[in-house]
C-alpha positions as CSV (number, residue, x, y, z in Angstrom):
1,M,-123.8,-13.4,112.4
2,A,-123.9,-12.4,115.9
3,V,-121.6,-13.2,119.1
4,Y,-123.5,-14.1,122.2
5,Q,-121.7,-14.1,125.8
6,C,-122.2,-16.3,129.0
7,P,-123.1,-14.1,131.6
8,G,-121.3,-16.4,134.1
9,C,-117.8,-16.5,133.0
10,D,-118.1,-14.2,129.6
11,Y,-117.6,-17.3,127.2
12,R,-118.5,-16.3,124.0
13,I,-119.5,-17.8,120.6
14,D,-119.3,-15.8,117.4
15,T,-121.9,-17.4,115.2
16,A,-119.6,-16.2,112.4
17,V,-116.8,-18.0,113.6
18,G,-118.3,-21.3,114.9
19,D,-116.8,-23.6,118.1
20,S,-115.6,-26.9,116.7
21,S,-115.1,-28.3,120.2
22,E,-118.9,-27.6,120.7
23,G,-120.1,-29.0,117.1
24,F,-120.8,-25.5,115.8
25,A,-119.6,-25.0,112.6
26,P,-118.5,-21.8,111.2
27,G,-121.8,-19.8,110.2
28,F,-124.7,-21.9,111.9
29,D,-127.7,-20.5,113.1
30,W,-128.0,-19.9,116.7
31,D,-132.1,-20.2,116.9
32,A,-132.1,-23.3,115.1
33,E,-128.8,-25.2,116.0
34,V,-128.5,-24.8,119.3
35,P,-130.7,-27.1,121.6
36,E,-132.6,-25.2,124.4
37,D,-130.7,-27.1,127.1
38,W,-127.3,-26.2,125.3
39,F,-125.1,-24.9,128.2
40,C,-121.9,-22.7,128.5
41,P,-119.0,-25.0,128.0
42,D,-116.7,-23.3,130.6
43,C,-119.0,-22.5,133.6
44,G,-122.2,-24.8,133.1
45,V,-124.8,-21.8,133.0
46,R,-127.5,-23.7,132.0
47,D,-130.1,-22.9,129.3
48,K,-129.1,-20.8,125.9
49,V,-131.8,-18.4,126.9
50,D,-129.3,-17.1,129.6
51,F,-126.7,-15.9,127.1
52,D,-126.6,-12.1,125.8
53,Q,-126.2,-11.3,122.6
54,I,-123.5,-8.6,122.7
55,S,-123.3,-8.2,118.9
């Protein structure tokens, strides 16, 4: 499992916990389930590639 952080606003998404408001169940696969054009729900930073893996 991993945690990814938005570089614009520090929003974090933990793959172990998921984010039900974004449609990600606990244990989701970041690479397979998050679309490449997904953006930060808090600040709108575009592109999944911009997120930093912090753990």
